[in-house]
N, C-alpha and C positions, 0 to 999 in steps of 0.2 A: 395303274397296276404295273405297266411296263417300267415306269420310273422306279417303283418300289423294288421290282425284281432286279433292276440294274444296280440299285443302291446296295441290295443284299449281296449281289455277286461281287461288287467292288469291295465290300467289307470282308467277304470271305477270302478274297485275293490278298488283301493287306494282312489279314490274320495268318494266312498260309505262309507268306514270305517272312513275317516276323517269327513265326514258330520254327521255320526251317533254320533261320539264322541263330536263334536261341539254342536249338538242338545241337547245331554244329560246334558249339563251344566245347561240349563234352559228349560226343556221340556214343550211344550204346545200341546194341541189338539184342533182342528185337526192338523195333521202334517203341518208344513210350506210348501209353494209351492216349495221353492228351494230344500228342502229335498225330497219332492215327485218327483221332476224332476230327482234328482240324482238316487233315487231308480228305477224309470221307465227306465232311461238310462242304469242302471246296468242290469235290467231284459231283456232289448232289446239286449244288447251285449251278454247276456248269455242265449239266447232263446234256444240254443241247448247245454246246459251245460253238461259237462261230469263229471265223478266221481271225477277227480282232482279239478274241479271248486267247486263241492259240498263240498268236504273235506276242501278246503281252506276257503270257506264261513263259514262253521260250526266252524272251529278252530278260525277264527277271531271274529265271533259273541260270541263264548264262552268266549274268552279273554275279550271282551268288557263287557259282562254280569258280569263276576266275578270281574272285576276291578271297574266298574262304576254303576252297576244296582242292584245286588242281595241284598245289604244291604241298599238300598235307595228306599223305597216303592213309593215315589212320581215319580220315573222314570219308574216304571213297566208298566203303561198304554202306555206311549210313546214308550217304547221298544217293547211291544207287537204289536203296530200299525206298527212298522217297520218290525218286524219278520214275521208277517202274510203273506204279499205278497211274501216274500223271500222263503216261504215254497216250492214253485214250483222248485226252484233251489236246495234247500237242499234235496228234493225229497225222500230220503230213510226213510221208516217208523222208522227204528232204530234211526236215527238221530233226527227225529221230536219228537219221544217219549222221547228222552233224554231231550228235552226242557220241555216236559210235566212233567217229573219227577223232573226237577230242579225247575220249577216255580209253580206247582200246589198249594202246601201248602202256599207258600209265597204270591201268588196272592190272593187266596181265603181268607187268613187271613187279607188282607188289603181292601177288598171290601167296608167295612163300613166307612173307613176313607179316601180313595183315590178317588177323583172325576174322573169319566170317566173310572175307571179300569174295572168295571163289563161290561160296554158297549164294551170296546175293547176286553175283554176276550171272550164275546159272538161273536163278529165279527170274532175273530181269530178261534173260534171253527167252525163257519159256513164256513169259508174259507177252513179249513182242510176237512170238510165234503163234500165240493164241488169238491175236487180233484178226478178226474176220472182216471188219469194215475199215477201210483206209481211204483217204482222199486220193483221187487221181491228180494229174498235173493241172487240171482245170478247176480243182477244188470240189469236185463232186464226190460224195461219199457213196461207195458201192461195195458189195461183197466181191472181192477180187482175189486172185492168187497173192499170197503174202509176199510183199516186196523185199522183206528182210531175209528171206531164205536164200536168195541168190548171193547176197553179201556173206552170209554165214557159210555157204558151200565154198565160196572162193577163199574165205579165211581158213576154213578147215584144210583145203588143199595146200595152202601156203604152209600151215603147221605140219602137214604130212611131209612135205618136201624138206622142211627144216629138220624133222626127226630123222629122215633118211640120210641127211647130210651130217648127222651127228649133233644136232642142236638139242636143247634141253626144254622143249615145250610140251612134254608128254601130258602133263596135267591140263594144259590149255586145250590141247588137241582132244583129250578125252571129254572135257566139258562140252566142247563144240559138237563132237560126235554124238554124245548123249542127247543134246538138244535137238539135233537133226533126227535122231531115232524117235524122239517124242513127237516131233512134228509129223514124221512119216506115219506113225500109228494113228494119227487123226484122220488119215485118208484125205489129204487136201486136194484141191483142184490142181491140175498140172499146169505149170506155167511154161508155155512152149517157146517163149522168147529166150534167146541166148543170154546167159548171165554175164555181168561185167563187174569188175572189182571196183 
């Protein structure tokens, strides 16, 4: 039974990566139903994903991103729409923040030119802020204060300073502020540790 489950999981992984690459040749939003079904099937097969599953997913998505997405702004929104639901399998804050660091400037720099990119970025932020269970540094999954909030607050403060200095990040600052308001309305646990950028 375990071998059969592993085989099914491997098959769903290969189908996912093939479907993503095919989609990125001419991305549209919302995501096509056939791709959404493949993503949902992958999430179903990896409902109890382990560290190996998360590492494999991260490595494959990074490879796809570097080869097919990073230098093509018109693919950013579609890739974010795929990446967002997969965050539950990637699970580790370190891995998810790696995506933040890779995409933050590229995505924000394309908001004004790429249709749907701001909406997908906002949706991805809300998804991250909705995650109640994340892995700690020892790989244990627990209900903890959301680790992405500290990064978001720090980023919002940076954008606020930029606005005060005459920068042009009003739309970015607004999206981040609205994300934080959404999070605050959910009455989260208070993280008493000082945040760091």
